C-alpha positions as CSV (number, residue, x, y, z in Angstrom):
1,M,0.0,-0.1,-0.2
2,A,0.9,3.9,-0.5
3,A,1.6,6.2,2.3
4,Q,-0.7,8.7,2.7
5,L,1.7,11.4,0.8
6,G,-0.5,14.0,-0.6
7,P,-2.1,14.5,-4.0
8,G,-0.3,13.4,-6.8
9,R,2.6,11.8,-5.2
10,V,3.1,7.7,-4.7
11,G,5.4,6.1,-2.1
12,P,6.7,5.0,0.0
13,V,10.3,6.7,-0.3
14,R,13.2,4.0,0.0
15,M,17.0,4.5,0.9
16,G,19.6,4.4,-1.3
17,T,17.4,6.3,-4.0
18,A,17.8,9.6,-5.4
19,R,14.4,10.8,-4.1
20,G,15.6,9.5,-0.6
21,R,18.8,11.4,-0.2
22,W,16.9,14.6,-1.1
23,V,14.3,14.6,1.7
24,L,17.2,13.6,3.4
25,A,19.3,16.5,2.6
26,A,16.0,18.8,2.8
27,T,15.6,17.6,6.6
28,I,19.0,17.9,7.4
29,G,19.6,20.8,6.2
30,G,16.8,22.1,7.9
31,S,17.1,21.1,11.2
32,S,20.7,21.5,11.7
33,M,20.4,25.0,10.5
34,A,18.5,25.7,13.5
35,M,20.3,23.7,15.9
36,L,24.2,25.3,14.6
37,D,22.3,28.8,15.4
38,S,22.0,28.4,18.8
39,T,25.4,26.8,19.3
40,V,27.5,29.1,17.5
41,V,25.2,32.6,19.4
42,N,26.2,31.0,22.4
43,V,30.3,31.8,20.9
44,A,29.2,34.7,19.8
45,L,27.8,36.5,22.6
46,A,30.7,38.3,24.4
47,R,31.6,40.1,20.7
48,I,27.7,41.0,20.2
49,G,28.1,42.9,24.2
50,E,30.9,44.8,23.2
51,D,29.9,45.8,19.5
52,L,26.2,46.4,21.2
53,D,27.0,47.7,24.7
54,A,25.1,45.0,26.2
55,D,25.0,44.1,29.3
56,F,24.5,40.6,31.5
57,T,21.1,40.9,31.3
58,T,20.5,41.8,27.6
59,L,22.9,39.1,27.0
60,Q,20.5,36.6,28.7
61,W,17.7,38.1,26.6
62,I,19.5,37.3,23.5
63,T,19.9,34.1,24.4
64,N,15.9,33.6,26.3
65,A,14.1,34.9,23.4
66,Y,14.4,32.6,21.1
67,T,14.2,29.6,22.9
68,L,11.1,31.3,24.8
69,T,9.1,31.4,21.8
70,L,10.6,28.0,20.2
71,A,9.6,26.3,23.5
72,S,6.1,27.7,23.1
73,F,5.4,27.1,20.0
74,I,7.0,23.6,19.3
75,L,4.4,21.5,20.1
76,V,2.4,23.9,18.3
77,G,4.2,23.4,15.3
78,G,4.3,19.7,14.9
79,V,0.3,19.9,15.5
80,L,0.3,22.6,12.3
81,G,1.9,20.3,10.5
82,D,-0.4,17.5,11.0
83,R,-3.4,19.5,10.5
84,Y,-2.1,21.7,7.1
85,G,0.7,19.2,6.0
86,R,4.5,19.3,7.1
87,R,6.2,20.0,4.4
88,R,4.6,23.2,3.7
89,V,4.7,24.2,7.2
90,F,8.3,22.9,7.2
91,V,9.1,25.1,4.4
92,V,7.4,28.3,5.8
93,G,9.2,27.3,9.0
94,T,12.3,27.8,7.1
95,I,12.1,31.2,5.3
96,W,10.2,32.3,8.3
97,F,13.9,31.4,9.8
98,G,16.1,32.6,7.5
99,L,14.1,36.2,7.2
100,A,14.5,36.5,11.1
101,S,18.0,35.6,10.7
102,A,18.2,38.1,8.4
103,I,16.9,41.1,10.7
104,C,19.6,39.6,13.6
105,A,22.3,40.1,11.2
106,L,21.4,44.1,10.6
107,A,20.0,44.6,14.0
108,P,22.0,47.9,15.1
109,T,20.7,48.0,18.7
110,S,20.4,44.9,21.2
111,G,16.6,45.9,21.7
112,V,16.0,44.8,17.6
113,L,18.5,42.0,18.0
114,I,16.2,40.6,20.9
115,A,13.2,40.7,19.1
116,A,14.8,38.9,16.1
117,R,15.9,36.4,18.3
118,A,12.2,35.8,19.4
119,L,11.0,35.7,15.5
120,Q,13.7,33.4,15.2
121,G,12.5,31.4,17.8
122,V,9.3,30.9,16.0
123,G,10.4,30.3,12.9
124,G,12.3,27.0,14.4
125,A,8.9,26.1,15.9
126,L,7.7,25.6,13.1
127,L,10.6,23.8,10.9
128,A,12.2,21.4,13.8
129,P,9.0,19.4,14.6
130,G,8.7,18.4,10.4
131,S,12.4,17.1,9.9
132,L,11.8,13.9,11.6
133,A,8.4,13.7,11.1
134,I,8.4,13.9,7.5
135,I,11.1,11.0,7.7
136,S,9.0,9.4,10.0
137,A,5.8,9.6,7.0
138,T,8.0,9.2,4.1
139,F,10.1,6.4,4.1
140,E,9.2,2.9,3.7
141,R,8.8,1.6,6.9
142,T,11.6,-1.5,6.3
143,D,14.5,1.9,5.7
144,R,12.8,3.8,8.8
145,A,16.0,3.2,11.2
146,R,18.4,3.8,7.9
147,A,17.0,6.8,7.4
148,V,16.7,8.4,11.4
149,G,20.2,6.5,11.7
150,A,21.6,8.9,8.1
151,W,19.8,12.3,9.5
152,S,20.9,11.4,13.3
153,G,24.6,10.8,12.2
154,I,24.7,14.0,9.5
155,G,23.1,16.2,11.8
156,G,26.1,15.4,14.4
157,V,28.6,15.6,11.8
158,A,27.2,19.6,11.5
159,A,26.8,20.2,15.3
160,A,30.7,18.9,15.6
161,V,31.7,21.3,12.8
162,G,29.5,24.1,14.2
163,P,32.2,25.3,16.9
164,F,35.1,25.6,14.2
165,L,32.3,27.6,11.9
166,G,31.0,29.5,14.6
167,G,34.4,30.3,16.5
168,W,36.1,31.4,12.7
169,L,32.5,33.6,11.9
170,V,32.6,35.4,15.0
171,G,36.7,36.1,14.7
172,L,35.5,38.0,11.5
173,D,32.5,39.6,12.2
174,W,29.6,38.5,14.9
175,R,26.5,39.1,11.8
176,L,27.8,36.1,9.9
177,V,27.0,34.2,12.5
178,F,23.1,35.0,11.3
179,L,24.1,35.6,7.5
180,I,25.5,32.0,7.0
181,N,21.7,31.2,7.4
182,L,20.7,32.3,4.7
183,P,21.8,30.3,1.6
184,V,21.8,27.6,4.0
185,A,17.8,28.2,3.6
186,A,17.0,29.1,0.7
187,A,18.5,25.6,-0.8
188,V,16.8,23.7,2.3
189,V,13.6,25.4,0.7
190,L,14.3,24.8,-3.0
191,I,15.2,21.2,-2.4
192,A,11.7,20.5,-0.1
193,L,9.9,22.7,-2.7
194,R,11.2,20.3,-5.6
195,H,12.0,16.9,-3.9
196,V,10.1,16.6,-0.4
197,P,6.6,15.0,-0.6
198,E,4.1,15.9,1.8
199,T,2.3,14.3,4.4
200,G,-0.2,14.8,6.9
201,A,-1.9,17.8,5.2
202,G,-6.0,16.5,5.3
203,A,-5.6,13.3,7.1
204,A,-8.0,11.5,8.9
205,G,-7.6,12.4,12.8
206,A,-5.1,15.8,11.9
207,N,-4.5,17.4,15.5
208,R,-7.0,20.3,16.0
209,L,-5.1,23.3,17.4
210,D,-5.3,23.9,21.1
211,V,-5.6,27.5,21.0
212,A,-6.4,28.3,24.8
213,G,-3.6,26.4,25.7
214,A,-1.0,27.5,23.1
215,A,-1.7,31.5,24.3
216,C,-1.3,30.0,28.2
217,V,1.5,28.9,27.7
218,V,3.0,31.3,25.9
219,G,1.9,34.3,28.7
220,A,3.2,31.5,31.8
221,L,6.7,31.5,30.0
222,S,7.0,34.8,28.8
223,A,6.0,36.2,31.8
224,L,8.1,33.8,34.5
225,T,10.6,34.5,32.2
226,Y,10.6,38.2,32.4
227,A,10.1,37.9,35.9
228,L,13.1,36.0,36.9
229,T,15.6,37.1,34.7
230,T,14.6,41.0,35.7
231,A,14.5,40.4,39.1
232,G,18.2,38.7,38.8
233,A,19.2,42.5,37.9
234,A,16.6,44.8,39.5
235,G,15.4,42.7,42.7
236,W,11.8,41.3,43.0
237,T,10.1,45.0,42.6
238,G,5.9,45.2,43.2
239,P,5.9,45.0,38.9
240,V,8.0,42.2,38.9
241,V,6.3,40.3,40.9
242,T,3.5,41.0,39.5
243,V,4.5,39.8,36.8
244,G,5.8,36.3,38.1
245,L,2.1,36.1,39.8
246,I,0.5,36.5,36.0
247,G,2.6,34.0,34.9
248,I,2.0,31.5,37.6
249,A,-1.4,31.8,37.2
250,L,-1.8,31.3,33.5
251,A,0.9,28.0,34.2
252,V,-2.2,27.0,36.4
253,A,-4.8,28.0,34.0
254,F,-2.7,26.1,31.2
255,V,-3.2,22.8,33.4
256,L,-7.1,23.2,33.8
257,V,-7.4,24.3,29.9
258,E,-5.5,21.0,29.0
259,R,-7.9,18.7,31.2
260,R,-10.6,20.0,29.4
261,S,-9.4,20.2,25.8
262,P,-10.7,18.0,23.2
263,A,-7.0,17.7,22.0
264,P,-5.1,19.1,24.1
265,L,-1.3,20.6,23.3
266,V,0.3,18.1,26.3
267,P,-2.6,15.0,27.1
268,L,-2.1,15.7,31.3
269,S,-2.8,12.1,31.2
270,L,0.6,11.1,29.8
271,F,1.9,11.7,33.4
272,A,0.1,9.0,35.2
273,D,2.1,6.6,34.3
274,R,5.3,6.2,36.5
275,T,8.0,6.4,34.1
276,F,7.0,9.1,31.8
277,A,7.0,11.3,34.3
278,A,10.1,10.5,36.1
279,A,12.0,11.1,32.5
280,N,10.3,14.1,31.9
281,L,11.3,15.4,35.8
282,A,15.1,14.2,35.3
283,T,14.9,15.7,31.6
284,L,14.1,19.1,33.9
285,F,16.7,19.2,35.8
286,V,19.7,17.6,33.3
287,Y,18.3,20.7,30.7
288,A,18.6,23.1,33.3
289,A,21.7,22.2,34.3
290,L,23.4,22.2,30.4
291,A,21.6,25.8,29.4
292,V,23.6,27.3,32.5
293,Y,26.8,25.4,31.4
294,F,26.8,26.0,27.8
295,F,25.3,29.3,28.6
296,L,28.4,30.4,30.6
297,L,31.4,28.2,30.0
298,V,31.9,30.4,26.8
299,L,32.1,33.6,28.4
300,Q,34.3,32.5,30.9
301,L,36.8,31.2,28.4
302,Q,36.8,34.6,26.8
303,L,35.9,37.3,29.5
304,V,38.1,35.4,32.4
305,A,40.5,33.2,30.4
306,G,40.9,35.3,27.6
307,W,40.5,32.6,24.8
308,S,39.3,33.3,21.3
309,P,35.7,33.3,20.3
310,L,37.3,29.8,18.1
311,Q,39.0,28.9,21.0
312,A,36.1,28.8,23.4
313,G,33.9,27.6,21.0
314,T,35.5,24.3,20.1
315,S,36.4,23.7,23.9
316,I,33.4,21.9,24.1
317,L,33.6,19.7,20.5
318,P,34.9,16.3,22.7
319,V,31.1,16.5,23.9
320,T,29.7,16.1,20.5
321,V,32.4,14.0,19.7
322,L,31.7,11.5,22.1
323,M,27.6,11.4,21.8
324,L,28.7,10.6,18.3
325,L,30.0,7.4,19.0
326,L,28.7,5.9,22.1
327,S,25.2,7.2,22.1
328,A,24.0,4.7,20.2
329,R,25.6,1.9,22.0
330,S,24.3,3.8,24.9
331,G,20.9,3.5,23.7
332,A,21.1,-0.8,22.7
333,L,22.6,-1.5,26.2
334,S,19.7,0.7,27.7
335,E,17.7,-2.3,25.5
336,R,19.0,-5.0,28.0
337,T,19.2,-3.2,31.2
338,G,16.8,-0.9,31.2
339,P,17.5,3.0,31.2
340,R,17.3,3.4,34.6
341,P,21.0,2.8,35.5
342,L,23.0,4.3,32.9
343,M,20.1,7.3,33.6
344,A,21.9,8.3,36.8
345,I,25.4,7.3,36.0
346,G,25.1,9.3,32.9
347,A,23.9,12.3,35.6
348,L,26.6,11.4,38.4
349,L,29.5,11.9,35.8
350,A,28.3,14.8,33.9
351,A,28.0,16.3,37.8
352,A,31.3,15.4,38.2
353,G,32.2,17.3,35.2
354,F,30.7,20.3,36.5
355,A,32.6,19.6,39.6
356,L,36.1,19.7,37.7
357,G,34.6,23.0,35.6
358,T,35.0,25.5,38.8
359,R,38.6,25.1,38.4
360,I,38.1,27.3,34.9
361,G,39.8,30.4,35.8
362,A,42.0,33.1,34.5
363,G,45.0,31.2,32.6
364,A,43.0,28.3,32.1
365,S,44.9,25.4,30.4
366,Y,42.6,24.0,27.9
367,L,44.1,19.9,28.8
368,T,44.3,20.5,32.4
369,D,41.5,22.4,33.5
370,V,38.8,22.1,31.0
371,L,38.9,18.9,29.4
372,P,38.8,16.6,31.8
373,S,35.4,18.6,33.0
374,V,33.9,18.6,29.1
375,L,35.1,15.0,28.9
376,L,33.1,13.8,31.8
377,L,30.2,15.3,30.7
378,G,30.3,13.8,27.6
379,L,30.5,10.6,29.6
380,G,27.7,11.1,31.1
381,L,25.4,12.5,28.6
382,S,26.8,9.9,26.0
383,C,24.8,7.7,29.0
384,A,22.0,9.0,29.8
385,V,20.5,10.9,27.1
386,A,19.8,8.0,24.9
387,P,18.2,6.0,27.3
388,L,16.6,8.8,29.2
389,T,14.6,9.1,25.4
390,A,14.0,5.8,25.9
391,A,12.3,5.6,28.8
392,V,10.0,8.6,27.8
393,L,8.7,7.1,24.2
394,G,8.6,3.5,26.2
395,A,6.2,4.7,28.6
396,A,4.2,6.4,25.8
397,P,1.2,3.6,23.9
398,D,2.2,3.2,20.1
399,R,-0.8,6.1,19.1
400,V,1.0,9.1,21.2
401,V,4.6,8.4,20.8
402,G,5.4,11.2,18.9
403,V,3.0,14.0,21.2
404,A,5.1,12.2,23.9
405,S,8.6,13.0,22.5
406,G,7.3,16.3,21.7
407,V,6.3,16.8,25.7
408,N,9.4,15.8,26.4
409,N,11.3,18.2,23.6
410,A,9.2,21.0,25.2
411,V,10.4,20.1,29.0
412,A,13.6,20.1,27.8
413,R,13.4,23.8,26.0
414,S,11.2,25.1,29.0
415,A,14.1,23.8,31.5
416,G,16.6,25.7,29.6
417,L,14.7,29.2,29.3
418,L,14.2,29.3,33.0
419,A,17.7,28.0,33.6
420,I,19.1,31.1,32.4
421,A,16.7,33.2,33.8
422,V,17.1,32.1,37.3
423,I,20.4,31.1,37.6
424,P,22.9,33.6,36.5
425,G,20.5,36.2,39.1
426,L,21.2,33.6,42.1
427,V,25.4,33.8,41.7
428,G,25.4,37.2,41.3
429,L,25.6,38.1,37.3
430,G,23.1,40.8,36.1
431,G,23.2,43.8,34.9
432,A,26.0,46.3,33.4
433,G,28.7,44.7,36.8
434,G,27.5,40.8,35.7
435,M,30.3,41.4,32.1
436,S,33.2,42.0,34.7
437,P,35.7,39.0,34.8
438,A,35.7,39.1,38.1
439,A,32.0,38.8,38.6
440,V,32.2,36.2,35.8
441,Q,34.5,34.4,37.7
442,Q,32.5,33.8,41.2
443,G,29.2,33.8,39.2
444,F,30.5,30.8,36.4
445,A,32.0,28.4,39.5
446,D,28.5,29.5,42.0
447,A,26.4,28.4,38.6
448,L,27.9,25.1,38.2
449,W,28.2,23.9,41.9
450,I,24.6,24.6,41.2
451,G,24.6,22.6,38.4
452,A,26.0,20.0,39.9
453,G,22.8,19.8,42.5
454,L,20.7,19.4,40.1
455,L,22.6,17.0,38.0
456,V,22.5,15.1,41.4
457,V,19.0,15.3,41.6
458,A,18.1,13.8,38.0
459,A,20.6,10.9,39.3
460,A,18.3,10.5,42.6
461,V,14.9,10.8,40.4
462,S,15.8,8.5,37.5
463,W,17.4,5.7,40.1
464,F,14.3,6.0,42.3
465,G,11.3,7.5,40.1
466,V,12.0,5.1,36.5
467,P,10.8,1.7,37.2
468,A,13.5,-1.3,36.1
469,G,12.5,-2.7,32.6
470,T,13.8,-2.2,29.1
471,A,12.8,0.3,26.1
472,P,10.5,-1.2,23.5
473,P,13.9,-2.7,20.7
474,T,11.6,-1.2,18.1
475,R,11.4,2.1,18.9
476,R,15.6,2.1,18.7
477,A,15.4,4.4,15.2
478,E,13.8,7.2,17.8
479,V,15.8,6.6,20.7
480,T,19.2,6.8,18.9
481,A,18.6,10.2,17.0
482,H,21.0,13.0,17.9
483,R,20.3,15.4,20.2
484,D,22.7,18.2,20.6
485,P,23.9,18.8,24.0
486,C,25.6,21.9,22.9
487,C,22.5,23.7,22.9
488,P,20.0,22.8,24.8
489,V,17.5,24.2,23.4
490,S,18.4,21.2,20.4
491,A,16.4,17.9,22.9
492,P,14.5,15.3,21.9
493,A,13.7,14.7,18.2
494,L,10.4,14.8,17.5
495,A,8.2,12.0,15.8
496,T,5.5,12.2,13.8
497,S,2.0,12.4,15.7
498,D,-0.2,11.4,13.4
499,P,-0.5,8.2,12.5
500,A,-2.7,8.4,9.8
501,A,0.2,9.5,8.0
502,E,1.7,6.3,8.8
503,P,2.6,4.1,6.1
504,A,-0.1,1.4,5.9
505,A,1.6,-2.6,5.9
């Protein structure tokens, strides 16, 4: 039987064919563009601060504006793809992302850059869910694992190249970090329109858009992020407290709306499963810690240790290399041992990496100060990330596995967003004074100790919350899909949430 690929399209697509290669090129290009943009922007923050006279709080917003809209709309993007066509929404998102990147590159002030970053996040939320969902819905079932493996492997190579490319571009001009997205976006759009079949549009059972739920989650994350970030610099003034309370009220409203919605963005019934709830709670702590580590490490190396953007960007390369080499093996091992032990051990190894990272300071040596921390972190993530995804997907019924992956994705992105809003303020980083080398040095060490504590909590949640057992082996393709830890906003891959779009047996 043919896959439901839309009018005039016959499927399914096979690996090793020209059409299959074009589909992979488009989906890998789109997802890699969004992933690398976040990675290299972190490397560029110090130079952006110098050029635009931005204080530490402004740098937080340059990062968080993107993450905020991405986290808020990522589930909406998946639903829109199911309803209106995954290729169509993927192309719209790619064009949107490219145009927003052009505005970022031309931004004359930090305020314009922050607004453009928020627009970038919306584009990313539209294109990101479609990347893996297109592969899942278009490839022959027997070829799907190979297709996801190719998507994962080539995406991993892009992640490895990113620090070199980003550091080199920042050394020339930080605006090139955004301009490079334009030719990539143009190529992705042309390939997608010419070679990628449409899926999902008009499919039976396509999800309805939960407008009330989407409005509540956008409002809640926006208000909480503003309140927590502003409080770090200006304190808990009356207006800040008011905005924070509005965010809490909207978060409560979101839960109530989702309980009553016939087509919720987040089916709360999933959290009745102990494994699903515990794995997502562990995700919250792990990705909160990672967001702070990668946000502050490149600033610490440039502002305190005096490294160049290229040196700071490439310092984290071992994490990506270890993930590429070991994540698939970790995912396979978790099928035999269950995800619990690997999740707990991985979180503890990462916590040890954070503890070693507190030694990084002025005159830091890469071999003796930075590399030990990065290696332990990479080993820990290699152990934990694939089993964590396995636990989430293994706990969800087959009919909602894509939704479950999307929820885990949103949890990871929201965790990074709120962590960057909260933790710098707790360690004294905020406002103009937060950019001084002395403040960054002290704040960096304190923030890493907080991150280590979060990872220890994640280990405890994993061990005591996730029951012993194994993840279903049939989901290995989704379990071992690449997740780039260097950018905490690049979280679990989104699978298709529309069973009707799956190829018939």
